[in-house]
C-alpha positions in Angstrom: -11.8 -23.9 14.4 -14.1 -20.9 15.3 -16.8 -23.0 16.4 -14.5 -25.1 18.7 -13.4 -22.0 20.3 -16.6 -21.0 20.8 -18.0 -24.4 22.3 -14.6 -24.9 24.1 -15.4 -28.9 24.0 -17.4 -30.5 21.7 -18.5 -33.7 20.1 -18.6 -33.9 16.2 -22.4 -33.9 16.5 -22.3 -30.5 18.6 -20.1 -28.8 16.0 -22.4 -30.1 13.2 -25.5 -28.9 15.2 -24.0 -25.3 15.2 -23.2 -25.1 11.4 -25.7 -23.4 9.2 -27.7 -25.1 6.5 -26.8 -26.7 4.3 -24.8 -28.8 6.8 -22.0 -31.0 5.4 -22.2 -34.7 5.8 -21.1 -35.9 9.4 -18.1 -38.1 7.7 -16.7 -34.7 5.9 -16.8 -32.9 9.2 -15.5 -35.8 11.1 -12.5 -36.0 8.7 -11.8 -32.3 8.8 -11.9 -32.5 12.5 -9.4 -35.4 12.5 -7.1 -33.5 10.2 -7.0 -30.6 12.7 -6.0 -33.1 15.2 -3.2 -34.6 13.2 -1.9 -31.0 12.5 -1.8 -30.5 16.3 -4.7 -27.9 16.7 -7.3 -29.9 18.5 -6.9 -32.5 21.2 -9.4 -35.3 22.1 -10.7 -37.3 25.0 -12.3 -40.4 24.5 -15.6 -41.7 25.8 -15.9 -45.1 24.5 -16.2 -44.8 20.6 -16.9 -41.1 20.9 -14.6 -38.4 21.2 -14.7 -35.1 22.7 -12.4 -32.3 20.9 -11.0 -29.2 22.5 -8.6 -26.6 21.0 -5.0 -26.9 21.8 -4.0 -23.5 20.1 -5.3 -20.2 20.9 -7.1 -18.2 18.1 -4.2 -15.6 17.8 -1.6 -18.5 17.2 -3.8 -20.1 14.7 -4.3 -17.0 12.9 -0.7 -16.0 12.9 0.2 -19.4 11.4 -2.5 -19.3 8.9 -1.4 -15.8 7.7 2.1 -17.0 7.4 1.0 -19.9 5.3 -1.1 -17.4 2.9 1.9 -15.3 2.5 4.3 -18.2 1.6 1.9 -20.0 -0.5 0.2 -17.2 -2.4 2.7 -14.3 -2.2 5.9 -16.2 -2.7 6.8 -15.1 1.0 6.9 -11.4 0.2 4.9 -8.7 2.2 5.6 -6.3 -0.7 3.3 -8.7 -2.9 0.8 -8.8 -0.2 0.7 -5.0 0.1 0.7 -4.7 -3.6 -2.3 -7.1 -4.0 -3.9 -5.1 -1.2 -3.7 -1.7 -3.0 -4.5 -3.2 -6.5 -7.5 -5.6 -5.8 -9.2 -4.4 -2.5 -9.0 -0.5 -3.2 -7.2 0.4 -0.2 -7.6 4.0 0.5 -5.0 6.7 0.8 -5.8 6.9 4.4 -5.3 3.3 5.1 -1.8 3.4 3.3 -0.9 6.4 5.5 -1.9 4.5 8.6 0.1 1.3 7.3 3.2 3.7 6.9 2.7 4.9 10.3 2.7 1.3 11.9 5.7 0.5 9.9 7.7 3.5 10.8 6.6 3.0 14.6 7.9 -0.7 14.2 11.1 0.5 13.1 11.8 2.9 15.6 11.0 0.2 18.4 13.4 -2.1 16.7 16.1 0.4 16.9 
């Protein structure tokens, strides 16, 4: 998706050319692009047997959906589990914990 947002409109060949070595096989990339289209992330315009793909969702909307899926799939839908993982596995600093607490506190103040 990053490359499609960057290119705005692209053929599979264009996307393949932008990828670093080792490049995936054309058919693998085409399959991934078609899956993104089926999920509603990409649109396409036909030029004979060739398709030009373009994004249907913004980076923000895509990121939000992906983040929610990670929370559901890997953390049982629990933000507490996410934060616990960050603290235990990623070495989050005391300063970062304090910043997170401020964000949480400010969010609750805005909702009240």
